[in-house]
C-alpha positions as CSV (number, residue, x, y, z in Angstrom):
1,X,165.8,28.3,-40.9
2,X,167.7,26.1,-43.3
3,X,168.4,27.1,-46.9
4,X,165.7,24.9,-48.4
5,X,163.0,26.4,-46.2
6,X,164.1,30.0,-46.9
7,X,164.0,29.3,-50.6
8,X,160.5,27.8,-50.6
9,X,159.4,30.8,-48.5
10,X,160.6,33.0,-51.3
11,X,158.5,31.1,-53.8
12,X,155.5,31.4,-51.5
13,X,155.9,35.2,-51.2
14,X,156.1,35.4,-55.0
15,X,152.8,33.6,-55.1
16,X,151.2,36.0,-52.6
17,X,152.5,38.8,-54.8
18,X,150.0,37.8,-57.5
19,X,147.4,39.4,-55.3
20,X,149.0,42.8,-56.1
21,X,147.0,44.3,-59.1
22,X,150.2,45.6,-60.6
23,X,151.7,42.1,-60.6
24,X,148.5,40.5,-62.1
25,X,148.7,42.8,-65.1
26,X,152.4,42.5,-65.8
27,X,154.0,39.1,-66.3
28,X,157.5,40.6,-66.6
29,X,157.0,42.3,-63.2
30,X,155.8,38.9,-61.8
31,X,159.0,37.2,-63.0
32,X,161.2,39.9,-61.6
33,X,159.4,39.8,-58.3
34,X,159.7,36.0,-58.2
35,X,163.5,36.3,-58.7
36,X,163.6,39.0,-56.0
37,X,161.6,37.1,-53.4
38,X,163.7,33.9,-53.9
39,X,167.0,35.8,-53.7
40,X,165.7,38.0,-50.9
41,X,164.5,35.1,-48.9
42,X,168.1,33.7,-48.9
43,X,170.3,36.8,-49.2
44,X,171.1,37.4,-45.4
45,X,172.7,33.9,-45.4
46,X,175.1,34.8,-48.2
47,X,177.5,35.3,-45.2
48,X,177.8,31.5,-45.2
49,X,180.8,32.1,-47.6
50,X,182.7,33.2,-44.5
51,X,183.0,29.5,-43.6
52,X,185.5,29.2,-46.4
53,X,187.9,31.4,-44.3
54,X,187.6,29.6,-41.0
55,X,185.0,28.6,-38.3
56,X,185.9,31.5,-36.0
57,X,185.1,34.2,-38.6
58,X,181.9,32.3,-39.6
59,X,180.8,31.8,-36.0
60,X,181.4,35.5,-35.1
61,X,179.6,36.9,-38.1
62,X,177.0,34.4,-39.4
63,X,173.6,35.8,-38.7
64,X,175.2,38.9,-37.3
65,X,175.5,42.1,-39.3
66,X,173.9,40.5,-42.4
67,X,170.7,40.0,-40.4
68,X,170.7,43.5,-38.8
69,X,168.1,46.2,-39.4
70,X,170.4,48.3,-41.7
71,X,171.4,45.2,-43.6
72,X,167.7,44.2,-44.2
73,X,167.1,47.6,-45.8
74,X,170.3,47.3,-47.9
75,X,169.5,43.8,-49.1
76,X,166.1,44.9,-50.3
77,X,167.3,48.0,-52.2
78,X,170.4,46.2,-53.5
79,X,168.7,43.1,-54.9
80,X,165.8,45.1,-56.3
81,X,168.2,47.5,-57.9
82,X,170.2,44.8,-59.6
83,X,167.0,43.1,-61.0
84,X,165.6,46.5,-62.1
85,X,168.8,47.3,-64.0
86,X,168.1,44.1,-66.1
87,X,164.3,44.8,-66.4
88,X,163.9,48.6,-66.3
89,X,160.4,48.5,-67.8
90,X,158.9,47.1,-64.5
91,X,157.7,49.1,-61.5
92,X,160.7,49.5,-59.2
93,X,158.4,50.3,-56.2
94,X,156.6,47.0,-56.4
95,X,159.7,45.0,-57.1
96,X,161.5,46.6,-54.1
97,X,158.5,46.1,-51.8
98,X,158.2,42.3,-52.4
99,X,161.9,41.8,-52.4
100,X,162.2,43.8,-49.1
101,X,159.4,41.7,-47.6
102,X,161.3,38.5,-48.5
103,X,164.4,39.7,-46.7
104,X,162.3,40.7,-43.6
105,X,160.6,37.3,-43.6
106,X,164.0,35.6,-43.7
107,X,165.3,37.5,-40.6
108,X,161.9,37.2,-38.8
109,X,161.7,33.4,-39.0
110,X,165.4,33.0,-37.9
111,X,164.8,34.6,-34.5
112,X,162.4,31.8,-33.5
113,X,165.0,29.0,-33.5
114,X,167.7,28.2,-31.0
115,X,170.6,29.6,-33.0
116,X,169.1,33.0,-33.4
117,X,170.3,36.2,-35.0
118,X,171.6,39.7,-34.1
119,X,168.4,41.1,-35.6
120,X,168.2,44.1,-33.2
121,X,171.6,45.6,-34.3
122,X,172.6,48.4,-34.3
123,X,170.6,48.9,-31.0
124,X,172.1,45.9,-29.4
125,X,174.4,43.0,-30.3
126,X,172.4,40.6,-28.2
127,X,171.6,37.3,-29.9
128,X,167.9,36.9,-30.3
129,X,166.9,33.2,-30.1
130,X,163.4,32.5,-28.9
131,X,163.9,28.7,-29.4
132,X,160.6,27.3,-30.2
133,X,161.0,26.4,-34.0
134,X,163.6,24.0,-35.2
135,X,166.1,25.3,-37.7
136,X,164.6,22.7,-40.1
137,X,161.0,22.1,-39.3
138,X,159.5,19.3,-41.4
139,X,156.0,20.5,-40.9
140,X,156.7,24.0,-42.2
141,X,158.8,22.7,-45.1
142,X,156.1,20.2,-46.0
143,X,153.4,22.8,-46.0
144,X,155.4,24.8,-48.5
145,X,155.9,21.7,-50.7
146,X,152.1,21.2,-50.6
147,X,151.6,24.8,-51.7
148,X,154.0,24.5,-54.6
149,X,152.3,21.3,-55.8
150,X,148.9,22.9,-55.6
151,X,150.1,26.0,-57.5
152,X,151.5,23.7,-60.2
153,X,148.2,21.9,-60.4
154,X,146.4,25.2,-61.1
155,X,145.3,26.4,-57.7
156,X,145.1,30.2,-57.2
157,X,148.6,31.1,-55.8
158,X,147.6,34.1,-53.8
159,X,144.8,32.5,-51.8
160,X,146.5,29.2,-51.6
161,X,149.6,30.7,-50.0
162,X,147.5,33.0,-47.7
163,X,145.7,29.9,-46.5
164,X,148.9,28.0,-45.9
165,X,150.5,30.9,-44.1
166,X,147.5,31.2,-41.8
167,X,147.9,27.6,-40.9
168,X,151.6,28.1,-40.3
169,X,150.9,31.1,-38.1
170,X,148.6,28.9,-36.0
171,X,151.5,26.4,-35.8
172,X,153.9,29.1,-34.6
173,X,151.4,30.1,-31.9
174,X,151.0,26.5,-30.8
175,X,154.8,26.0,-30.6
176,X,155.1,29.2,-28.6
177,X,152.5,27.9,-26.2
178,X,154.3,24.6,-26.0
179,X,157.5,26.3,-25.0
180,X,155.7,28.6,-22.5
181,X,154.2,25.5,-20.7
182,X,157.7,23.9,-20.5
183,X,159.2,27.1,-19.1
184,X,156.4,27.3,-16.6
185,X,157.1,23.8,-15.3
186,X,160.8,24.4,-15.1
187,X,160.3,27.6,-13.0
188,X,158.1,25.5,-10.6
189,X,161.1,23.2,-9.9
190,X,164.0,25.7,-9.9
191,X,163.3,28.9,-7.9
192,X,166.6,30.6,-8.7
193,X,166.6,30.4,-12.5
194,X,168.5,33.0,-14.5
195,X,168.0,31.7,-18.0
196,X,166.3,28.8,-19.9
197,X,167.5,27.9,-23.4
198,X,165.1,25.7,-25.3
199,X,165.8,23.9,-28.5
200,X,163.1,22.0,-30.3
201,X,164.1,18.8,-32.1
202,X,162.9,17.1,-35.3
203,X,160.5,15.0,-33.0
204,X,157.6,17.4,-32.4
205,X,157.2,16.8,-28.6
206,X,160.8,16.5,-27.6
207,X,162.9,19.5,-26.7
208,X,166.5,20.0,-25.5
209,X,166.9,22.2,-22.4
210,X,169.8,24.1,-20.9
211,X,169.0,25.8,-17.6
212,X,171.1,28.4,-15.8
213,X,170.5,28.9,-12.1
214,X,172.5,30.9,-9.6
215,X,174.9,28.1,-8.8
216,X,174.4,25.4,-11.4
217,X,173.8,24.5,-15.0
218,X,171.2,21.8,-15.7
219,X,170.9,20.0,-19.0
220,X,167.8,18.1,-19.8
221,X,164.9,17.3,-22.1
222,X,161.2,17.7,-22.3
223,X,159.3,14.8,-23.7
224,X,155.5,15.3,-24.0
225,X,155.7,17.9,-21.2
226,X,157.7,15.6,-18.9
227,X,160.9,17.4,-17.8
228,X,164.0,15.2,-17.2
229,X,167.4,16.5,-16.0
230,X,170.2,14.4,-17.4
231,X,173.3,16.4,-16.5
232,X,174.2,18.9,-13.7
233,X,177.3,21.1,-13.6
234,X,178.4,23.5,-10.9
235,X,178.5,27.0,-12.2
236,X,182.1,28.0,-11.7
237,X,183.4,31.4,-12.8
238,X,186.3,31.6,-15.2
239,X,189.5,31.9,-13.1
240,X,191.4,35.1,-13.4
241,X,194.9,33.8,-14.5
242,X,197.4,34.0,-17.3
243,X,196.2,30.8,-19.0
244,X,192.6,32.1,-19.3
245,X,193.7,35.5,-20.4
246,X,195.8,33.9,-23.2
247,X,193.0,31.6,-24.2
248,X,190.6,34.5,-24.6
249,X,193.0,36.1,-27.0
250,X,192.7,33.2,-29.4
251,X,190.3,33.8,-32.3
252,X,188.4,30.5,-31.9
253,X,187.8,31.0,-28.2
254,X,186.9,34.6,-28.6
255,X,184.4,33.8,-31.3
256,X,182.8,31.0,-29.2
257,X,182.5,33.3,-26.1
258,X,180.9,36.0,-28.2
259,X,178.2,33.5,-29.3
260,X,177.5,31.0,-26.6
261,X,175.5,32.1,-23.6
262,X,175.5,28.7,-21.7
263,X,178.8,26.8,-21.4
264,X,181.1,25.1,-19.0
265,X,184.9,25.1,-19.1
266,X,187.7,22.7,-18.4
267,X,191.5,23.2,-17.9
268,X,193.6,20.1,-18.5
269,X,197.3,20.0,-17.8
270,X,199.6,17.8,-19.9
271,X,203.3,17.2,-20.1
272,X,204.1,19.9,-22.7
273,X,201.0,22.0,-22.8
274,X,197.8,23.1,-21.1
275,X,194.4,22.7,-22.8
276,X,191.4,25.0,-22.2
277,X,188.1,23.7,-23.4
278,X,184.7,25.4,-23.6
279,X,181.6,23.3,-24.1
280,X,178.2,24.7,-25.1
281,X,175.5,23.1,-23.1
282,X,172.5,23.8,-25.4
283,X,173.1,21.1,-28.0
284,X,173.5,17.8,-26.1
285,X,173.0,14.9,-28.5
286,X,173.3,11.2,-27.5
287,X,175.2,11.9,-24.3
288,X,177.6,14.2,-26.2
289,X,178.1,18.0,-26.4
290,X,179.2,18.6,-30.0
291,X,179.7,22.3,-30.0
292,X,183.1,23.2,-28.5
293,X,186.0,25.5,-28.5
294,X,189.5,24.3,-27.5
295,X,192.9,25.9,-27.3
296,X,196.2,24.3,-26.5
297,X,198.9,26.6,-24.9
298,X,202.5,25.5,-24.5
299,X,204.7,26.0,-21.4
300,X,206.1,29.2,-22.9
301,X,202.6,30.7,-23.0
302,X,202.3,30.4,-26.8
303,X,199.1,29.1,-28.5
304,X,199.9,25.8,-30.2
305,X,196.6,25.1,-31.7
306,X,192.9,25.8,-31.4
307,X,189.5,25.0,-32.9
308,X,185.9,25.8,-32.6
309,X,182.9,24.1,-34.2
310,X,180.8,20.9,-34.2
311,X,182.7,17.8,-33.2
312,X,181.1,14.4,-32.6
313,X,184.1,12.4,-31.4
314,X,187.2,13.1,-29.4
315,X,189.4,11.5,-32.1
316,X,188.0,14.0,-34.7
317,X,188.7,16.9,-32.3
318,X,192.3,15.8,-31.8
319,X,192.8,15.6,-35.5
320,X,191.6,19.2,-35.8
321,X,194.1,20.2,-33.2
322,X,197.2,18.6,-34.8
323,X,199.9,21.2,-35.1
324,X,202.8,21.6,-37.5
325,X,205.9,20.3,-35.7
326,X,208.2,22.4,-37.9
327,X,210.0,25.2,-36.0
328,X,208.5,28.7,-36.2
329,X,210.2,31.2,-38.6
330,X,213.0,33.3,-37.1
């Protein structure tokens, strides 16, 4: 989920904690738990700082080890320990429990969107992305805002948030059933399907689709249950040659390939270099595929420039690929 939703979820969990008798009788513990749940609900995304280094590092590691099972345990103990050091008079057990639950909630809700996480590490590095809740879901966020306002107006926080989360649970079930119906219709039309990547949009009844079959990729959308295919690409294996081997060694290409399960590739030859481009098919928007990885290799088999990330125009991409024309150091 997005940062804002994670934070309001932390506030909600702090409200639910008021049902704990130990919290009801200790305002200091309540304040400590509220800090713990808000920080814990965001902590796994502290790896966003990796974006300051470069997109390749961020793409390879964001929602990776920080969302794994061992990390979830460490986040809970670490955050609770820091808060406890500042307020040693409170119950560490209760502080840790609610902070730990906030971290679990963060990772749990992340697996339901299209980006996903590596939540099952260390058992597998597979990306878990169930793809039926948008990264920012206005309905879920709005329900949290309603809960916060009700709390400020004097409503009982514990029962208010339990009611809201019961409604949100029903909403998750509905979205899952919506996706299952879409997948069922797709399987009726494509008998040789290997994978279906679904991505809900901000518009409740519109979904993006990327379908992998034995021989083709299909990109489409579902609008109120109606499936429309808008693009079709032949599924061509990567060639086994020197250019591709060199491209795979580039940090940006390597990061992209470690993350993207559905992509097509292009090799374009120019006067002074060869460009290899990888295009993720899951995020088509307005006839454009914005998530790409590109590497340019000169005639001497040296990497000139590369990039991976979200690009919404060819001009912007080329500006990212500009290389320093000064000669390399001797």
